[in-house]
C-alpha positions in Angstrom: 52.7 135.6 42.6 55.4 137.5 40.8 53.6 140.8 42.5 53.4 139.7 46.0 57.2 138.4 46.0 57.7 142.0 45.0 55.7 143.3 47.5 57.6 141.3 49.9 60.9 142.4 49.0 59.3 146.3 49.6 58.5 145.3 52.9 61.1 144.1 54.0 64.2 147.4 52.6 61.2 149.5 54.6 61.9 147.3 57.6 65.4 147.8 57.5 65.5 151.6 56.9 63.4 151.8 60.1 66.1 149.1 62.2 68.7 151.2 61.0 67.3 154.8 61.6 66.1 153.5 65.3 67.6 155.6 68.4 67.2 152.8 70.7 70.4 150.8 71.7 69.5 147.4 71.4 72.1 145.0 73.4 72.0 140.9 74.7 73.8 140.5 77.9 75.7 137.1 78.7 75.6 136.0 82.6 79.2 136.0 82.9 80.1 132.1 84.3 83.8 132.6 84.4 85.0 130.4 87.2 88.8 131.3 88.6 91.3 128.6 88.3 94.2 129.8 90.3 95.4 127.1 92.3 95.6 127.7 96.8 98.6 128.8 97.8 100.6 125.9 99.4 103.0 125.8 102.3 104.9 123.2 104.0 104.0 121.1 107.4 106.7 119.9 109.8 107.0 116.5 110.4 107.0 114.8 114.5 110.9 113.9 114.2 110.8 110.4 114.6 112.7 108.7 118.2 113.8 105.5 119.3 116.8 104.1 117.2 116.0 105.7 114.1 116.3 109.0 115.4 120.4 109.9 114.2 119.6 107.2 111.0 116.7 108.4 109.3 116.2 111.8 107.5 113.3 113.4 106.1 112.2 115.1 103.4 111.6 118.1 103.9 109.7 120.2 101.6 111.2 122.6 99.3 108.5 123.4 97.0 106.7 127.2 97.3 103.8 128.1 94.7 106.9 130.6 93.1 108.4 127.1 92.1 105.3 125.4 90.2 104.7 126.0 86.6 101.7 128.2 85.5 101.1 125.6 83.2 100.9 123.4 86.0 98.8 125.9 88.1 96.2 126.5 85.2 95.8 123.8 83.1 92.4 122.5 83.1 93.4 118.3 82.6 91.5 115.1 83.5 93.1 113.2 86.0 93.3 109.4 86.1 91.3 108.1 88.8 91.8 105.1 91.0 89.5 101.9 92.1 90.1 98.8 94.5 88.7 95.8 93.1 88.3 93.8 96.6 87.0 94.2 99.6 90.0 96.2 101.8 88.9 96.2 105.4 87.6 93.9 107.9 84.7 92.1 108.3 83.5 95.6 110.8 83.4 97.6 108.0 83.8 95.6 104.4 84.4 98.9 102.7 85.5 99.1 99.2 87.0 102.2 98.2 86.0 103.6 94.4 86.6 106.6 93.8 86.5 109.3 90.7 87.5 112.6 89.6 85.2 115.5 89.1 86.9 115.9 85.8 86.1 112.2 85.5 82.3 112.9 86.1 80.3 113.8 82.7 79.4 116.8 84.6 75.5 116.2 83.3 72.7 116.4 85.4 69.8 114.0 85.3 66.6 114.9 82.9 63.9 116.6 85.4 60.5 115.8 84.5 58.8 116.5 88.0 59.6 119.7 90.3 61.6 118.5 93.7 60.5 119.0 97.2 62.1 119.7 100.1 63.1 116.6 102.2 62.0 117.3 106.1 64.8 118.0 108.3 66.0 115.3 110.8 69.5 116.5 112.3 71.1 116.0 115.9 74.0 118.3 115.8 75.2 115.4 118.2 78.0 115.3 120.7 81.8 114.7 119.1 84.3 113.8 121.9 85.9 111.3 124.0 87.6 110.0 120.4 91.3 108.7 121.6 94.2 110.9 121.6 96.7 109.6 119.1 100.0 110.5 120.6 102.8 110.0 117.6 103.5 109.0 114.1 104.2 105.2 113.1 107.6 104.6 114.1 110.1 104.2 111.2 112.0 101.1 110.4 114.1 101.6 107.7 117.6 100.3 106.4 120.1 102.2 104.6 119.2 102.8 100.6 115.3 102.6 101.9 112.3 104.8 101.2 109.5 105.1 104.3 106.2 107.1 103.3 103.7 107.1 105.7 99.9 107.6 104.4 97.0 108.9 106.1 93.8 107.5 105.6 92.1 105.7 102.2 91.4 107.1 98.8 91.1 111.4 97.2 89.8 112.4 100.8 87.4 114.8 99.2 83.6 114.4 100.0 82.3 112.0 102.5 84.5 110.0 104.3 82.9 106.5 104.5 84.9 105.1 108.0 83.9 108.9 109.2 80.6 108.8 108.5 79.9 105.2 110.7 81.5 106.3 113.6 79.6 109.8 113.4 76.4 107.4 113.2 77.6 105.2 116.0 79.7 107.3 118.8 77.6 110.3 117.9 74.3 109.5 117.1 74.4 111.5 113.7 71.4 110.7 111.3 72.1 110.2 107.9 71.4 114.1 107.5 73.4 115.4 109.6 76.5 113.4 107.9 75.5 114.3 104.5 75.5 118.2 105.5 78.8 117.9 107.4 80.8 116.4 104.6 79.0 118.4 101.5 78.3 121.9 103.4 75.8 124.6 101.7 73.9 121.8 100.1 70.2 120.9 100.7 68.5 117.9 100.7 65.2 117.5 98.3 62.9 114.5 96.9 63.6 114.4 92.7 60.2 112.7 92.8 61.7 110.4 89.8 62.8 107.2 91.3 60.5 105.7 90.8 59.5 105.8 87.3 63.5 106.5 85.8 66.5 103.9 85.3 70.2 103.8 85.9 72.9 102.5 84.1 75.6 101.2 86.3 78.8 99.8 84.2 76.3 98.7 81.1 74.0 97.4 82.9 70.6 99.3 83.9 68.2 98.4 86.3 65.4 100.4 88.5 67.4 103.0 90.9 66.4 100.7 94.1 67.8 97.7 92.4 70.9 99.3 91.5 71.4 102.2 93.8 71.1 98.9 96.9 73.6 97.2 95.1 75.6 100.1 94.6 75.7 100.7 98.2 76.4 97.1 99.4 79.3 97.2 97.4 80.5 100.2 99.0 79.7 100.0 102.4 78.9 96.2 102.7 76.2 95.9 105.1 77.6 95.6 108.7 77.6 99.7 108.9 75.4 101.4 111.4 72.2 102.4 109.3 72.3 105.5 109.4 75.8 105.8 107.9 73.9 103.0 104.3 71.7 105.5 104.4 73.9 108.5 103.7 75.6 106.2 100.8 72.5 105.9 99.0 71.8 109.4 99.3 75.4 110.2 98.4 75.1 107.6 95.5 72.1 108.7 93.9 72.8 112.5 94.3 76.3 111.1 92.3 74.3 109.6 89.7 71.5 112.5 88.8 75.3 114.3 88.5 76.4 112.1 85.5 73.2 111.8 83.8 71.4 108.9 85.5 75.0 107.1 84.6 77.3 105.5 87.5 79.7 103.6 85.2 82.9 104.4 87.3 80.9 102.6 90.5 80.5 98.9 90.8 77.6 96.9 92.1 77.3 94.2 94.4 74.4 91.6 93.5 72.1 90.3 96.4 72.1 93.1 98.9 71.0 92.4 102.0 67.4 92.9 103.4 69.2 95.5 105.6 70.7 97.7 102.4 67.9 97.7 100.6 65.5 98.7 103.4 68.0 102.0 104.3 67.8 102.5 100.3 64.9 102.6 100.2 63.9 104.9 103.3 65.8 107.4 101.2 64.7 106.7 97.6 64.7 109.6 95.9 66.4 112.1 98.0 69.5 113.8 96.2 71.9 116.6 97.1 71.5 120.0 95.4 73.6 123.1 95.6 72.6 126.1 93.6 69.3 123.9 92.0 70.9 121.4 90.3 72.6 118.4 91.5 75.7 118.2 93.7 78.8 116.2 92.7 78.7 114.0 96.1 82.0 112.5 96.3 83.2 110.1 98.7 86.1 107.8 99.5 86.9 105.2 102.3 88.6 107.5 104.7 90.0 110.6 104.7 93.1 110.6 107.1 91.0 113.0 110.3 90.8 115.9 107.8 89.2 115.9 104.0 90.5 117.7 101.5 89.5 120.5 99.5 89.1 119.6 95.8 91.1 122.1 94.3 93.7 120.6 96.8 93.6 116.8 95.3 92.1 117.9 91.6 92.0 120.9 89.5 87.9 121.5 89.9 87.2 124.3 93.0 83.6 123.1 93.9 82.4 125.2 97.4 80.6 122.1 99.0 83.9 120.0 98.4 85.6 121.5 101.1 88.1 120.3 103.7 85.9 119.7 106.7 87.0 117.5 110.5 86.0 113.7 110.2 87.6 113.3 113.8 87.0 109.6 113.9 89.2 108.7 110.9 93.0 109.1 112.9 91.4 107.1 115.4 89.6 103.9 114.0 90.6 103.7 110.7 93.2 100.8 110.2 94.8 103.1 107.0 95.5 105.5 109.1 99.6 105.3 109.6 100.2 103.0 106.7 104.5 102.7 106.6 105.3 101.6 102.6 108.8 100.5 102.3 110.6 100.9 99.2 114.2 100.6 97.7 115.5 103.6 96.4 116.5 101.6 93.4 113.1 100.5 93.2 111.2 103.8 93.6 113.9 105.0 91.0 112.3 102.7 88.8 109.0 103.0 89.4 109.0 107.1 89.3 111.2 107.1 86.0 108.8 104.5 84.2 105.8 106.9 85.5 107.2 109.6 84.0 109.9 108.9 81.4 112.8 110.9 83.3 116.2 110.5 84.2 117.1 110.8 88.3 119.8 112.6 89.2 122.2 109.8 91.8 120.4 112.1 95.3 117.7 109.8 96.3 116.8 113.4 99.0 116.2 115.4 96.0 113.9 112.9 94.3 110.7 113.6 96.2 110.0 117.5 97.6 106.1 117.3 98.6 104.5 120.7 99.0 101.8 120.8 101.5 98.4 122.1 102.0 99.0 124.2 105.2 94.6 124.1 106.2 95.0 120.3 105.5 98.2 118.4 105.0 97.5 117.0 102.1 100.7 117.1 99.4 99.2 119.6 96.6 102.3 119.2 94.3 105.8 117.1 94.2 109.1 118.2 92.4 110.7 115.2 91.2 114.1 115.7 91.5 113.7 120.0 90.0 112.3 118.6 86.3 108.5 118.4 86.8 106.2 118.8 89.5 102.9 116.8 89.2 99.9 116.6 91.5 100.0 115.2 95.2 97.4 112.9 93.6 98.5 112.2 90.6 101.9 111.3 92.7 100.0 109.2 95.1 98.4 107.1 91.9 101.3 106.4 90.0 103.3 105.2 93.2 100.3 103.0 94.3 100.4 104.7 97.8 96.8 105.1 100.0 96.5 108.3 100.0 97.4 111.9 99.3 98.2 112.2 102.3 101.7 111.6 103.4 105.2 112.0 104.7 108.5 110.8 102.8 111.6 109.5 105.0 114.5 108.4 104.0 117.9 107.1 105.1 121.1 107.4 103.3 123.3 105.2 101.9 126.9 105.0 103.3 128.8 107.9 101.8 130.6 106.4 98.4 128.2 103.8 98.0 126.4 103.5 94.7 122.7 102.9 94.4 122.9 99.6 92.2 119.9 98.3 89.3 117.8 96.0 90.5 114.5 95.7 91.4 112.1 94.9 94.5 108.2 94.7 95.8 107.5 97.7 97.8 106.7 96.9 101.8 103.2 97.9 103.2 102.6 97.8 106.7 98.9 98.0 108.4 99.5 97.4 112.0 96.0 97.6 112.8 94.3 95.8 109.7 93.4 92.7 109.1 93.3 91.6 104.9 90.3 89.4 103.9 90.1 87.7 101.3 88.7 89.1 98.2 86.2 88.3 96.5 84.8 88.7 92.6 81.4 88.7 91.4 81.1 88.8 87.9 79.6 91.4 85.5 76.3 89.7 85.3 74.8 90.0 88.4 71.3 90.7 88.6 69.2 93.9 88.0 66.5 92.9 90.6 66.4 92.4 93.9 64.6 90.0 96.8 63.7 87.4 94.2 64.0 83.9 95.0 66.4 81.9 93.6 64.6 78.6 92.2 66.0 75.4 92.3 68.3 73.6 89.7 65.7 71.4 87.7 69.1 69.7 86.5 70.0 65.9 87.4 72.2 65.3 90.5 75.7 65.0 89.3 78.5 63.0 91.5 81.1 65.0 89.8 83.1 66.9 92.4 82.7 71.0 92.7 84.6 73.1 90.8 85.9 76.4 92.4 85.1 78.2 94.1 84.8 74.9 96.3 88.1 72.7 97.6 88.9 70.4 99.1 88.3 69.4 102.0 84.8 69.5 101.9 83.1 71.6 105.1 79.9 71.1 106.2 77.3 72.1 105.1 78.5 70.1 101.8 78.2 66.5 103.6 78.8 62.9 101.7 76.9 61.6 99.5 77.2 64.6 97.4 73.1 64.1 96.0 71.9 64.3 99.4 72.3 68.2 100.0 70.2 68.6 97.8 66.4 68.1 98.0 63.1 69.4 97.6 63.6 72.1 100.5 66.7 74.0 98.4 64.7 76.8 97.7 64.9 77.8 101.1 68.4 78.4 101.2 70.4 80.9 99.0 73.7 80.8 98.6 75.7 83.8 96.3 79.1 83.1 95.2 
């Protein structure tokens, strides 16, 4: 054994001498994966002067921030941005939309595991005609009082990727297929079938289930069951792709139980189809509406994904009830909001508090200079001020000369002229992870106790007295979900 070890040591020495004396260089090269974080230059856009009686009293906050004014740390810093969800149904019954949105930085970026080679999906595109869209002649009329800000927002959400409202109307009025919609909002992507949908599970908010069940419930929560069938299919592919991009985990989305059959059918028709970019899953972001044009990803967030770039969303400006929302805020209340959000003390000049810098190509606010003290992303400011979109314009009606801004607080007033509020619907976290099952009738004895919420007095049909008459042997033929 000792001689064997000596022989091994001698062999190692000889090998080392030969390697050192070799004249052939040995190098390893790594692929350059550096991604530039240089921010897109920003400019300013003028806003239509408000006409009528308010013309002489309302002054526009003119964007005064240039790219040179933005600190290098703001431009180059890669930080995680908080994201916003609207937890209730915020559209009318014709849309039933819920706006869920997350930033690219919020996702894990871990692609779902692949055990099969994806296969191409047969193309079915129409390139349908887009036209006959009503023309909007002007911005909303601003009716602010002295000492009041008016902030006009266009659309709802971050505006990156697919507009759910826009997708619905492209399908409805232009006859677009789900592929037309997807390739429009996610340019340069391609559609493949993963071949995994039948055997994998998706985790949503800590609950796992099969792909058909979970995607159907997410889609139902996102766009309801009344949208165009092709728009529902487009949403299904976007949801599944988003889940795959994040490693089959969609914890920033939510399910709505018991989706209608039309949603289940639409999801089943495109089950397993996902959008790809350069051989991997695409981050298929979506929001409720985009204000007439989607935003470039880097204008809103810090990531710069080439397939999340600005494209027209023609019908949003004409048909989105949240296009042109006006939020009125007293100057002393806005001062409270800004100072609490950013930990600064504002000056006595309200017209210096908010100085936006706009994207020349899309009109979204890229940065906001706050009183020459702090510069933040436009989307971050939108979140802090609870605005519907980071595509906004700011107006202020000055107080009379010499009048000081009082201390106090007040509630902002949101005016959506074309929007009809619908009641909030709250669903428990213990939602079922299967779909299409028949609810079994209760085995408990009928009770004469008054029902608890959400039933309220007075009773309306089909609940009639006596209370026990309603529960019969045919109860299983009906399904009521709350």
